[in-house]
C-alpha positions in Angstrom: -3.8 -24.0 -1.5 -1.1 -24.7 1.1 1.0 -26.9 -1.1 4.1 -25.9 -3.1 2.2 -26.9 -6.3 -0.2 -24.1 -5.6 2.5 -21.5 -6.6 4.9 -23.6 -8.7 3.7 -26.2 -11.2 5.4 -29.6 -10.6 5.6 -32.2 -13.3 4.1 -35.5 -11.9 7.0 -37.3 -13.6 9.4 -35.6 -11.1 7.5 -36.9 -8.0 8.6 -39.7 -5.8 5.3 -41.4 -4.9 6.9 -43.5 -2.1 8.0 -40.4 -0.2 4.4 -39.1 -0.3 3.1 -42.4 0.9 5.7 -42.6 3.7 4.6 -39.1 5.0 1.0 -40.2 4.8 1.8 -43.1 7.0 3.4 -40.8 9.6 0.4 -38.5 9.5 -2.0 -41.4 10.1 -0.9 -41.6 13.7 -2.8 -39.4 16.1 -4.2 -39.2 19.7 -6.8 -41.9 18.9 -4.4 -44.1 16.9 -1.0 -43.9 18.7 -0.2 -47.5 18.0 -1.4 -49.4 14.9 -0.9 -52.6 12.9 -0.1 -52.4 9.2 -3.8 -53.4 8.5 -5.0 -50.4 10.5 -2.6 -48.0 8.8 -3.8 -49.4 5.5 -7.4 -48.6 6.3 -6.5 -45.1 7.5 -4.3 -44.3 4.5 -5.7 -46.3 1.6 -2.3 -47.8 1.0 -2.3 -51.6 0.5 -1.5 -53.5 3.7 1.7 -55.0 2.3 3.0 -51.6 1.2 1.9 -50.0 4.5 4.0 -52.7 6.4 7.0 -51.9 4.2 6.7 -48.2 4.9 6.4 -48.8 8.6 9.4 -51.1 8.6 11.3 -48.4 6.7 10.4 -45.8 9.3 11.6 -48.2 12.0 14.9 -48.6 10.1 15.5 -44.9 9.9 14.5 -44.3 13.5 11.1 -42.6 13.0 9.1 -45.6 14.4 9.3 -48.6 16.6 7.6 -51.9 16.6 7.0 -54.9 18.9 6.5 -57.1 15.8 2.7 -56.5 15.6 2.1 -52.8 16.6 4.0 -49.8 15.3 4.4 -46.4 16.9 6.2 -43.2 16.1 9.4 -42.1 17.9 10.4 -38.6 19.0 12.6 -38.4 16.0 9.5 -37.4 14.0 9.5 -34.1 15.8 12.6 -33.2 13.8 10.4 -32.8 10.7 8.4 -30.1 12.4 11.4 -28.5 14.1 13.1 -28.2 10.7 10.2 -26.0 9.5 10.3 -23.9 12.6 14.1 -23.5 12.2 14.1 -22.8 8.5 10.8 -20.9 7.8 11.0 -17.1 7.6 7.7 -16.3 9.3 8.4 -17.7 12.8 11.9 -16.0 12.9 10.5 -12.7 11.6 7.6 -12.4 14.0 9.3 -13.5 17.1 10.7 -10.2 18.3 7.5 -8.4 17.5 5.2 -10.7 19.4 7.7 -10.6 22.3 7.4 -6.8 22.3 3.6 -7.0 22.2 3.6 -9.6 25.0 5.7 -7.3 27.2 3.4 -4.3 26.4 0.1 -6.2 27.1 1.2 -8.7 29.8 -0.2 -11.5 27.7 1.3 -14.5 25.9 1.2 -13.9 22.1 1.4 -16.5 19.4 1.7 -16.7 15.6 -0.1 -19.3 13.5 -0.7 -20.5 10.0 -3.4 -22.6 8.3 -2.4 -26.1 7.4 -5.3 -27.7 5.6 -8.0 -28.0 8.3 -5.8 -27.3 11.2 -4.3 -24.1 12.7 -0.6 -24.7 13.4 1.1 -22.5 15.9 4.6 -21.5 14.7 5.8 -19.0 17.2 5.1 -18.0 20.8 6.3 -15.2 23.0 8.0 -15.9 26.3 5.3 -15.3 28.9 5.5 -12.3 31.1 3.5 -14.2 33.7 4.6 -17.0 36.1 1.7 -19.2 34.8 0.8 -18.8 31.1 -1.8 -20.4 28.9 -2.0 -20.9 25.2 -0.3 -22.9 22.4 3.4 -23.7 22.1 5.2 -23.7 18.8 4.4 -26.8 16.9 0.9 -27.3 18.4 -2.1 -27.7 16.2 -5.8 -27.4 16.6 -8.9 -27.8 14.4 -9.5 -24.5 12.7 -13.1 -24.2 13.7 -12.4 -24.0 17.4 -9.6 -21.4 17.6 -9.7 -17.7 16.8 -7.1 -17.8 14.0 -9.2 -20.3 12.1 -12.0 -17.9 11.0 -9.4 -15.1 10.6 -7.4 -17.2 8.1 -10.4 -18.6 6.4 -11.7 -15.1 5.9 -9.1 -14.7 3.1 -10.7 -17.5 1.1 -13.2 -16.6 -1.6 -16.8 -17.9 -1.1 -16.3 -20.9 -3.3 -13.1 -22.0 -1.7 -14.6 -21.5 1.8 -17.5 -23.7 0.9 -15.3 -26.4 -0.3 -13.3 -26.2 2.9 -16.4 -26.4 5.1 -17.8 -29.3 3.1 -14.6 -31.3 3.8 -14.0 -30.3 7.4 -14.8 -32.5 10.4 -16.6 -30.3 12.9 -15.7 -32.1 16.1 -17.2 -31.1 19.5 -14.8 -30.2 22.3 -17.0 -28.2 24.8 -20.7 -27.5 25.1 -20.1 -24.3 23.3 -18.3 -25.7 20.3 -19.9 -24.5 17.0 -20.4 -27.5 14.8 -23.2 -26.2 12.4 -21.6 -25.7 9.0 -24.0 -22.8 8.0 -23.3 -21.0 11.3 -19.6 -21.5 10.9 -19.7 -19.9 7.5 -21.4 -16.9 9.1 -18.6 -16.7 11.6 -16.0 -16.6 8.9 -18.0 -13.9 7.1 -18.2 -11.9 10.3 -14.5 -12.3 10.9 -14.0 -11.0 7.3 -15.9 -7.9 8.1 -14.4 -7.2 11.6 -10.9 -8.0 10.6 -10.4 -10.0 13.8 -12.2 -12.8 15.7 -12.8 -13.7 19.3 -13.6 -17.4 20.0 -15.1 -18.1 23.4 -14.9 -21.6 25.0 -14.8 -23.4 21.7 -11.9 -25.7 22.6 -11.5 -25.3 26.3 -14.1 -24.2 28.9 -13.1 -20.9 30.5 -10.7 -19.8 27.8 -11.2 -17.3 25.0 -9.0 -16.6 22.0 -8.5 -13.5 19.9 -6.6 -13.2 16.6 -6.0 -10.9 13.7 -4.6 -11.7 10.3 -0.9 -11.2 9.3 -0.8 -9.8 5.8 2.2 -9.3 3.6 2.9 -6.1 1.7 0.6 -7.3 -1.1 -2.3 -7.7 1.3 -2.2 -11.5 1.2 -2.9 -13.2 4.5 0.1 -15.3 5.4 -0.7 -16.1 9.0 -2.3 -14.7 12.2 -1.2 -13.4 15.5 -3.3 -13.8 18.6 -3.7 -14.6 22.3 -5.4 -17.1 24.5 -7.0 -15.6 27.6 -8.9 -16.5 30.8 -12.5 -15.4 30.4 -12.7 -14.7 34.1 -10.0 -12.1 33.8 -10.9 -10.5 30.4 -14.2 -9.1 29.4 -15.3 -9.0 25.8 -15.2 -5.2 25.9 -11.6 -5.1 27.2 -10.4 -7.6 24.5 -12.1 -5.5 21.8 -10.9 -2.1 23.2 -7.4 -2.9 24.4 -6.0 -6.1 22.9 -7.5 -6.1 19.3 -6.0 -2.6 18.5 -2.6 -3.8 19.9 -2.7 -6.9 17.7 -3.6 -4.8 14.7 -0.8 -2.4 15.3 1.7 -5.2 15.5 0.3 -6.8 12.3 0.5 -3.4 10.6 4.2 -3.1 11.6 5.0 -6.6 10.3 3.2 -6.0 7.0 6.1 -4.0 5.6 8.4 -6.8 6.4 6.4 -9.8 5.1 
């Protein structure tokens, strides 16, 4: 659904399988696996160990990884891949002045995000009007079930697609409030579909709440979300619903004609 092939058919004969495997190797590194042997990469990717080692050595050659001869780890050069998207994609550039204007009007930090598989990826963020700000920076990602844009973006799925997504999602626990029950999360998405916004309380971090609304293009297709991360102690549910949700909707409505 998020791949290029979803909108443009690609002949398998035109694909370079090695490129796909190399990207899979890069994606296999995470917080729990910052340094790995070729055998560990093989287990995480399903790529044979010998091939995994060759991919890792190639990444080292091109500057995307380093090794001590046994373990491999990524270098900061990998960040260029994500920065290329942020620099080239139309959505981050288009929304930036509008979320900045909303930020100045509300006094809150505003971000824009998209759904990438099972993660929400934040692609733009306003400059904070506060000395100390909270929320996600451009390039950050979070599991979709623990942040407000997740249910908002998943609300655009039909019931069958949503069920497939839920069946494959890993519902990790981050706080005592994190919703990990699949049936209950499906109800959350359905509720977000009816409300046309969602507020997520303490799902990822204790004391923080998030609110988001969908960004739709001129055809009504959800292409992303805009939202805010807030301190629960400073923002009541009523204030968020009465003051911030309408402001988010107004900005989304303005952007709709441009998307």
